[in-house]
C-alpha positions in Angstrom: -3.1 54.4 -12.7 -6.2 54.6 -10.6 -6.5 52.8 -7.2 -9.5 50.9 -8.6 -7.4 48.6 -10.8 -5.1 47.3 -8.0 -8.2 46.7 -5.7 -10.0 44.8 -8.5 -6.8 42.7 -9.1 -6.5 42.0 -5.4 -10.2 40.9 -5.2 -9.7 38.7 -8.3 -6.9 36.9 -6.5 -8.3 36.8 -2.9 -11.8 35.4 -3.7 -10.7 32.3 -5.5 -7.9 31.8 -3.0 -10.6 31.9 -0.2 -12.6 29.2 -2.0 -9.4 27.1 -2.2 -8.7 27.6 1.5 -12.3 26.6 2.5 -11.9 23.4 0.4 -8.6 22.6 2.3 -10.2 23.1 5.7 -13.3 21.1 4.7 -11.2 18.2 3.4 -9.0 18.2 6.6 -11.6 18.8 9.3 -15.1 18.2 8.0 -15.2 15.8 5.0 -12.2 13.8 6.4 -11.6 10.1 5.7 -13.4 7.5 7.8 -11.6 6.5 11.0 -9.6 9.7 11.3 -9.9 12.5 13.8 -9.7 16.3 13.5 -6.5 16.3 15.6 -4.8 14.1 13.0 -5.1 16.9 10.3 -3.8 20.0 12.1 -0.8 20.5 9.8 -2.5 19.6 6.5 -5.5 21.8 7.3 -4.0 24.8 9.1 -0.6 25.3 7.3 -2.1 25.7 3.8 -4.9 27.9 5.3 -2.4 30.3 7.0 -0.3 30.3 3.9 -3.3 31.4 1.9 -4.1 34.1 4.4 -0.5 35.4 4.2 -0.6 35.5 0.4 -3.9 37.3 0.4 -2.5 40.0 2.7 0.8 40.3 0.7 -0.7 40.2 -2.8 -1.4 43.9 -3.3 2.1 44.7 -2.1 3.8 42.4 -4.6 5.3 43.5 -8.0 3.2 42.4 -11.0 5.6 39.5 -11.8 5.4 38.2 -8.3 1.6 38.5 -8.4 1.5 36.5 -11.6 3.7 33.8 -10.0 1.5 33.6 -6.9 -1.7 33.3 -9.0 -0.2 30.7 -11.3 1.3 28.6 -8.5 -1.8 28.6 -6.4 -4.0 27.9 -9.4 -1.9 25.0 -10.6 -1.8 23.4 -7.1 -5.5 23.8 -6.7 -6.2 22.1 -10.0 -3.8 19.3 -9.1 -5.6 18.8 -5.8 -9.0 18.8 -7.4 -7.9 16.3 -10.0 -6.3 14.1 -7.3 -9.6 13.8 -5.5 -11.4 12.4 -8.5 -13.7 10.5 -8.6 -14.6 11.1 -4.9 -15.1 14.8 -5.3 -16.9 17.0 -2.8 -18.6 20.2 -3.8 -15.8 22.2 -2.1 -13.2 20.4 -4.1 -15.0 21.0 -7.4 -15.3 24.7 -6.4 -11.6 24.8 -5.6 -10.7 23.3 -8.9 -12.7 26.0 -10.7 -11.1 28.6 -8.5 -7.7 27.2 -9.5 -8.6 27.6 -13.2 -9.6 31.2 -12.6 -6.3 31.9 -10.8 -4.4 30.4 -13.8 -6.2 32.8 -16.1 -5.6 35.7 -13.7 -1.9 34.9 -13.4 -1.6 34.7 -17.2 -3.4 38.0 -17.6 -1.2 39.7 -15.0 1.9 38.4 -16.7 0.8 39.6 -20.1 -0.1 43.1 -18.8 3.1 43.5 -16.9 5.3 42.7 -19.9 7.7 45.4 -21.2 8.2 45.2 -24.9 11.4 47.2 -24.8 13.1 45.1 -22.2 16.4 43.4 -23.2 16.5 39.7 -23.9 19.1 39.1 -21.1 16.9 40.0 -18.1 13.9 38.2 -19.6 16.0 35.1 -20.1 17.2 35.2 -16.5 13.7 35.5 -15.2 12.6 32.6 -17.4 15.4 30.4 -16.0 14.6 31.4 -12.4 10.9 30.5 -13.1 11.9 27.1 -14.5 14.1 26.4 -11.5 11.3 27.4 -9.1 8.8 25.1 -10.9 11.2 22.2 -10.8 12.4 22.5 -7.2 9.3 23.9 -5.5 6.0 23.7 -7.5 6.4 20.2 -8.9 7.5 18.6 -5.6 4.5 20.2 -3.8 2.2 18.9 -6.6 3.6 15.4 -6.2 3.0 15.6 -2.4 -0.6 16.7 -3.1 -1.1 13.7 -5.4 0.4 11.3 -2.8 -1.7 12.5 0.1 -5.0 13.9 -1.3 -6.0 11.2 -3.8 -9.7 10.3 -3.8 -10.6 6.9 -2.6 -11.1 4.2 -5.2 -12.7 0.7 -4.6 -10.6 -2.2 -6.0 -12.2 -5.0 -7.9 -12.8 -8.2 -5.9 -10.1 -10.7 -6.6 -10.3 -14.5 -6.4 -7.0 -15.7 -4.9 -7.5 -19.3 -4.1 -9.7 -22.0 -2.5 -11.2 -21.2 0.9 -10.7 -17.5 0.5 -12.1 -15.4 3.4 -12.9 -11.8 3.8 -11.3 -10.4 7.0 -11.0 -7.1 8.8 -8.0 -6.1 10.9 -7.6 -3.2 13.3 -4.1 -1.6 13.6 -2.5 -0.3 16.8 -3.5 3.3 15.8 -7.1 2.4 15.3 -7.3 2.0 11.5 -9.6 -0.7 10.2 -8.1 -2.6 7.3 -10.1 -4.7 4.8 -8.4 -7.9 3.6 -8.7 -11.3 2.0 -7.0 -14.5 3.3 -6.4 -17.9 1.7 -5.8 -20.5 4.4 -2.4 -22.2 4.5 -1.9 -25.8 3.4 1.8 -26.0 4.4 1.7 -24.2 7.8 3.4 -21.1 6.4 1.9 -17.8 5.3 2.9 -14.7 3.3 1.6 -11.2 3.4 1.4 -9.8 -0.2 1.4 -6.1 0.3 0.4 -3.7 -2.5 2.5 -0.8 -3.8 0.9 1.2 -6.5 -0.9 -1.9 -7.9 -2.4 -4.9 -6.2 -0.2 -8.1 -6.2 -3.0 -10.4 -7.1 -1.0 -12.6 -9.5 1.8 -12.9 -6.9 -0.8 -13.9 -4.3 -2.3 -16.6 -6.6 1.2 -18.0 -7.2 1.9 -18.3 -3.5 -1.5 -19.9 -2.9 -0.9 -22.5 -5.6 2.2 -23.6 -3.7 0.2 -24.1 -0.5 1.1 -20.8 1.3 -1.5 -19.0 3.3 -1.8 -15.6 1.6 -3.0 -12.4 3.2 -3.8 -9.4 0.9 -4.9 -6.0 2.3 -6.3 -2.7 1.2 -3.8 -0.5 2.8 -5.0 2.5 4.9 -6.8 5.1 2.9 -7.5 2.8 0.0 -10.4 0.5 -1.0 -12.5 -0.5 2.0 -9.9 0.4 4.6 -10.2 3.5 6.8 -7.5 6.1 7.4 -5.7 8.7 5.3 -3.9 7.7 2.1 -0.1 8.2 1.6 1.1 6.8 -1.6 4.7 6.8 -0.3 3.6 4.6 2.7 5.0 6.9 5.3 2.5 5.7 8.0 1.9 2.2 6.7 4.1 0.1 9.1 1.2 -0.4 11.6 -0.7 -2.1 8.7 1.9 -4.7 8.4 2.3 -5.2 12.1 -1.5 -5.9 12.3 -1.1 -8.4 9.5 1.7 -10.2 11.2 -0.3 -10.3 14.5 -3.3 -11.8 12.6 -1.3 -14.5 11.0 0.5 -15.4 14.3 -3.0 -16.1 15.8 -4.3 -18.3 13.0 -4.5 -22.1 13.7 -3.4 -23.0 10.2 -0.1 -21.0 10.5 3.0 -21.7 12.5 4.0 -18.4 14.2 7.6 -18.7 13.1 6.8 -19.3 9.5 5.5 -15.9 8.3 6.9 -14.0 5.4 6.2 -10.9 3.4 6.2 -10.0 -0.3 6.0 -6.3 -1.2 5.8 -4.4 -4.5 7.1 -0.9 -4.9 6.1 1.1 -1.8 4.9 -2.2 -0.4 8.4 -3.6 -0.7 9.9 -0.6 1.1 7.3 -1.1 3.9 8.2 -4.8 4.1 11.8 -3.9 4.7 10.9 -1.3 7.3 8.5 -3.6 9.1 10.9 -6.5 9.1 13.6 -4.3 10.7 11.3 -3.6 13.6 9.2 -6.8 13.8 10.9 -10.2 14.1 7.6 -11.9 13.3 8.5 -11.4 9.7 10.9 -14.3 9.1 11.6 -13.6 5.4 11.0 -10.8 3.0 10.8 -10.4 -0.8 10.9 -6.7 -1.8 10.5 -5.8 -5.5 10.9 -2.3 -6.9 11.9 -0.5 -3.6 13.2 3.0 -4.1 13.1 6.5 -2.6 10.5 7.7 -0.1 12.2 10.8 1.4 15.1 13.2 1.1 17.2 11.1 3.5 17.0 8.0 1.3 17.6 10.1 -1.9 21.0 11.0 -0.6 22.1 7.4 -0.8 21.3 7.0 -4.5 24.3 5.6 -6.3 25.9 8.0 -8.8 24.4 11.1 -7.2 27.1 13.6 -6.4 27.5 15.7 -3.3 25.8 18.8 -4.8 23.0 16.7 -6.3 22.4 15.0 -2.9 21.5 18.3 -1.3 20.2 20.3 -4.3 17.2 18.0 -5.1 13.4 18.4 -5.4 13.2 15.7 -2.7 14.0 18.4 0.0 10.8 20.3 -0.7 8.8 17.2 -1.5 9.7 15.7 1.9 8.7 18.9 3.7 5.5 19.1 1.7 4.7 15.4 2.5 5.4 16.1 6.2 2.8 18.9 6.2 0.2 17.3 4.0 0.6 13.9 5.5 0.5 15.2 9.1 3.6 13.3 10.1 7.3 13.0 9.7 9.1 10.9 7.2 9.8 7.2 7.8 13.2 6.0 9.0 16.0 5.8 6.4 15.9 2.3 4.8 19.6 2.4 4.2 20.2 2.4 7.9 17.4 -0.1 8.6 17.9 -3.1 6.3 21.0 -4.4 8.2 18.8 -4.9 11.3 16.8 -7.7 9.5 19.9 -10.0 9.5 20.2 -12.9 10.0 16.7 -13.3 8.5 16.9 -13.6 4.7 15.8 -10.9 2.3 15.4 -11.1 -1.5 15.5 -7.8 -3.4 14.3 -7.6 -7.0 15.2 -4.7 -9.2 14.4 -4.0 -12.9 17.4 -2.4 -14.5 15.0 -0.5 -16.8 12.5 0.3 -14.1 12.3 3.4 -12.0 15.7 5.1 -11.6 15.4 5.1 -7.8 15.4 1.3 -7.9 19.2 1.7 -8.0 19.0 2.0 -4.2 18.5 -1.7 -4.0 22.3 -2.0 -4.3 22.4 0.1 -1.1 19.6 -1.8 0.6 21.3 -5.2 0.0 22.6 -5.7 3.5 24.4 -8.7 5.0 21.5 -11.1 4.8 20.0 -9.8 1.5 20.4 -11.2 -2.0 19.7 -9.1 -5.1 18.1 -10.2 -8.4 18.5 -7.7 -11.2 16.5 -8.1 -14.4 17.6 -6.6 -17.7 14.1 -6.7 -19.1 10.7 -5.5 -18.0 9.7 -2.4 -16.0 8.9 -1.5 -12.4 7.5 -4.5 -10.4 7.2 -6.4 -13.7 9.4 -9.4 -12.9 6.6 -12.0 -12.7 5.1 -10.8 -16.0 8.4 -10.9 -18.0 10.1 -13.9 -16.3 7.3 -16.1 -14.8 9.2 -19.3 -14.7 12.4 -17.8 -13.1 10.3 -15.7 -10.8 8.4 -18.8 -9.5 11.7 -20.7 -9.1 13.4 -17.9 -7.3 10.6 -16.5 -5.1 9.0 -19.8 -4.2 12.4 -21.4 -3.6 13.3 -18.5 -1.4 10.2 -18.8 0.8 10.5 -22.6 0.9 14.0 -22.4 2.3 13.4 -19.4 4.6 10.2 -20.7 6.1 11.3 -24.4 6.2 8.7 -25.7 3.9 9.3 -29.4 3.0 
């Protein structure tokens, strides 16, 4: 074989990889999110760029099968990142997405050309199994981390929560500006309704109808709030601390009568914030689950081998790099610190599998309501009367509402 073919193959891999690396650096350091600094993106910008440089150097030295795997993996992750940034695409992101498509084609061509028709079925089966294992334990977890930290900003629709609604802006201790809406309290108590993967508008309206002041926020990196997004909420505790501080300073709210209601990731953050901030006097957490490898290891029914041999190991590492910060503290060790303040945990038995952790999070001051119908964070929709009785009754008792 002539030396021209390997050189051409190397160029066909290196050029699109360079386009992807430029997009990564641009997103981290140039076209970064409002309210963020270059110094906050060193890991998410430099680690992928250096990994691309190392792959570009090593590519000609790899066997054809490894070359195909490198091209397919880089291409797939680039396409995932480009899709995650929709609809707020930059030109570099679009170019990286096209480069990813090119690499997918290049990887498929390399794999086809390197096949050996006479090879026995055994070795081919082993390679196929190893490839499937690599996809499950490495590629997919990294893809999920990309989706969680690189998603394009979307603007939520304006929601009417109740009479006297006000638009507000909060600033967190780490300098992030949060957009929010507040309905003044009629009973001297207030509740922070914090979003998970969907806004808790119906929950906020329910609380407002019962006289509670209700504060709803665009969490950092979403809607009109500044900062970087992290769908697992790893850096979201300062958002809730700012919300508590805002309510404690309001003339219509007694400082000792502030609660929190969180859905999904919002529920996990409510538990974390309440363990550290005694200003949260009562918490309702619906649909809490796993955020990191440490929490995964507490999942009921997961054996010793499964605890360690899990995609969460790579996903936690990828989230650490792409999110430019370490994982949050283990909720299983935190929830007991909330006592004696009351906690109501809500879990759908047919919701996300990781909601089984609510039985672990149910510490000494927590009660657990498990529904045998409905899905993730769907309790209000499937059992509105019981939800109202339980949740409003919980806050009325915990926040001393007559």
